[in-house]
Every structure is written in structure tokens, then in C-alpha cells.
Steps between C-alpha positions, in 0.01 A plus 500: 500500500641840406582763764223724365239222515610408852451860608153505342400181683628642828309823440178300451563309825552828683178640353282199576666335799686783671842337471829682563566789264783492248811667643651668193816617678567151636441342159769726351739483794780391266506858357644649819817702441721433798812288438502132598812400693838669515751580226780409741377139500532459121724203404835593349683173439277206412316526171287192556210610722157586353180617668203429273199716598183327380126567522277250685435199278196287417539137402552470125659843445725469195697815579593369844597163353750684280636698795554190711653318203767770466552496877568127479725530193705783649537304824648221289750757368619598845272794584344531846136592443238624746129538423330804653119503482396862524185472712564333833358172628212447259582134447634378834854501633804554277574128508140418402525739207830344394344153520211615278745639245686169487179296475309711249774657289866408529730354768727783615752545782422867554393630838161675498431835668153648547502876464809720476594494869809298596596422140879462486712716267559366149728598216201487262141595572263382225142627468261264324177699462410867486402529866830342606696745283406779743646295784818406311567867422486582873728219620833642618698191605574391144737573212295427186127557464342298220151436367402162352227612259287219357222708347394856429295536817329837433288315244358287781285799601276765344655846486503623856698479824640149463585549132697817570668363812606185315632701205704726730710204618678492163637849569651425842846410376472131587689276258248296303549130437211421268324186389578521130606761249162670451503633856871580484451721194172655618629609840828627359347701216195641680645559849876516453536203735818295500379154398648157443295199395480132578276255319291202601492126451317198645549229760615191309390267781136606451464610138589242233318362194282192462448372144193288566234757405647674194231389252209379711164586342357672807684825581545700821569873533661639814425858608642681803178636649564751778238777497671706772811534283359728232819504295439131414172589321263248656191645331656505153615142543153386603341669197757342268448153648124536465546562126738205468249272673228605254721401207657183645251335732718220633785725619567480873585815696717493811522808725741557787622792708206590725171382644223582251191413705360852469519500119258364242691400186334429163657154452575188702847489649724326750608732782826425680513809722836599644747222422820432693805566276614138535175381338487745210716293268263204503205734444669664200608169343139388488412794272554551127497880473532792740362851481722745690402868485734760651441874490788594726815289535492128429444245773704179521214304346598515130844345551368244748223396259740479204738291712213254549445478125189720497480752211421852622278769348590846628431863417742722312668798665843614621409367846479145359731507200817556703475123564236352267486511122338338197792258499386327820139611565182593318505878541177688423349843545280509814172497311239235576450388134876465439571311823200274435617427146852413617374256765260328261760473225754336731241264648406379153846499339718228656815568290501873584436433867773234518750732328416780745538256787853409388595867458371581848700215651818629333437850633439380854805274498720794394439668837656431839432626854868446582602737219254764624626463858857545374385823329346631822811410699715680242280811521536507878876450479525783247310733734728405787806579290393863490571528872182703551470735792202432733193684381615558144192328367169645610606745771493800267131449416288787626239270655748414775647843575288581804460229767201434717213563261310307240619560145 
């Protein structure tokens, strides 16, 4: 559920049931200006400590999976990582939160801290979402302030407070480490941000092909159906699938990503809800085509699906074509007739679908998480080589010039 929708629901509860009012200042506490910690405590020698500041996480969050994956991979390369959740004990004790991370996302060694109090100094402080960027810019006991940017977050909101506050984080002087080249170029050209990019890959233990269903007569389409994530175009996908079902009656439709009990869809479907990452590979391998729509940055789904031998239909745009192309996917304009036509053509044309499957497998196999982790480690080492003075990144931003008040 989006922040705006949550606020609306809370407002209705207040109106009808007299519940506690929304505390706006508390909700935006992360905007406070006063410094966090002491410059004198900033590490000077070791270049191997990282504090990752993360937002609270729900089960199934792809962005958090990526964060914890890089935590794990950098730990394997000799970095000491800590995970700092920026909102106190919302999920139990620090050890309980760490256990949840290991169970639901990725086994990591990192200590977990709840809130910014008592967090030890680190050579690198890495923000991972726009709210956490405000905290990273205020941290004093650090040498390099970075920002792991996985998507263009202003587009998550209508034009208003959250849009503008999210956009402002790209002007804070944090060094951007972006998920892919589209974000790297966008933030550098539009905001003058220093940016370096890493790419993405897939977990080879989970995502691998199965040749049994290449030419079976009955076909299945997979669609990532998550209404709360508007950038994944749930409504457009539903309308496209309804048209496909009219044209090809025996097609099966498989939806995963969220509970859909409150929706009435115009076709029969199999709903998988939120699926644990370890089970996604088997789900994908049982499908013959996948529809993946992305109107901000790509998710991990296209590569994971292609690694399972599932041809992918995706929308054109610079936000997708930094990774996907006609050489490995079926790329179409995001218009319902064109997407429908592409799905139907591939369902009915075995040779074309099989050729696209092989191309997708080659693309997926050309990627490696180890190579991307090496890139991130090299970026961090390069930043350390500059021998930055404490506060060089972020401290000059006007939002933090006067302590003690909300920005």
C-alpha cells in the first residue's frame, strides 16, 4: 500500500473511529538538520567498514533483496557491513530483525541497529532510499557518503511533498551507485550528481531452465501483479491479458506478487500471492511466456525469468533498454493492442518463441553477481583513494546548515 493510501485510510479511521491523529512532524523526523554523531569519531585507517541505512522492509521487497545481496557479496570480499534500520524497533529486537533478514532475504553476517543511536563509525555510509539519504547526509562519523539508487523514486509519488523531497536527495552531494546505466546517466545529467553504476544478475541456484514444456499445446503466461506498485502497470497488464484470453481461450494465466482478493478480474487465473524468492524459479519454469511492464527502472524479474527459459515481453523505453533489447526480449510500445498482439503471436508461433527463449538464456548467462559486486567494491576503493575529508559529501547542502529544526 502506498504512503498516500495509508494516510487516507488512517484519516478515515480518525474520522469514523476517533483513532490517533497523524503526526506529520514525527512522520518526517528524518528531515531534522542536526548532525548525527561526531566528526572526531570518523575512521581514518580501515577502508572496510560500511553502514547501510535502509528503510523498514516488508517480506518480498525486491529492492531490499538487492541491498542484502550486495551486503553479503561485499562481506565475502572482506568488508565489515552493518545494517541500520532507520525507524527504531518496529520489528522486534535487532537480533530478531537480523534473523528475519537471513530467513526471508539473504544470509548476512552484518550486525543490525535500529535507529541511528549507538551506530558505530564507518568509513562508508550508504543510503538506500530517499528518506535514508537525509540521514546519511547528516552522519558525521564517516569518510564517504554514498547513495545506492535502485530507482528514480520521485516517480513513486504524485507531484507534491514526497516527490520534491525525494528529488532533492540527488542534489545533496552523495556519491551515487546506481542500479544500471539509465539511472547513472539520468542523475548525472539532470542533477549534476557523481554517479557510478553496477548491473544485476540472477541467483543460479534458483533460476535455471527446464526443457520439458517448450512446445506443449497448452500455454501459460506469467504476470507480476502488484497493484500497490504502480510503476509495474497492474491495470494495463490485466487489460492486455483479458484481450489475450478472448483470442486464445485455452491460455492459462498465472499471477504473483500480491494478494488480489479485493479485485475482480475479467478472466480466470491462478493467484500465487507473495512468493518466497527460493520458490520463484519453479513457478517461472512452469510458464511459457512472461509479461513484465516497467515504467521506472527494471526489476530483477526479466533476467530471472530469462534464466529459467521463459521468453519475456517488455515495454520499450530508456528505463528498460539499458538492459533489455530486441536481441533477447520481445520489446513493444506500451499500448494494449501492441502488447496483446505480441503475446498472442508468441503463444501461437513455437519457432519464434523457442528462438526468443534461447536468446534470453544467453543474455541471462552473460551476467554475474560476482562481477557486479567486484564493480561495487572497486567504486568504494576508488572513493577511499581520494582520502576525503569528513563532511566533504553532503555537509555543504543548505538543508543541513542550521541545526535543531525541521528542514
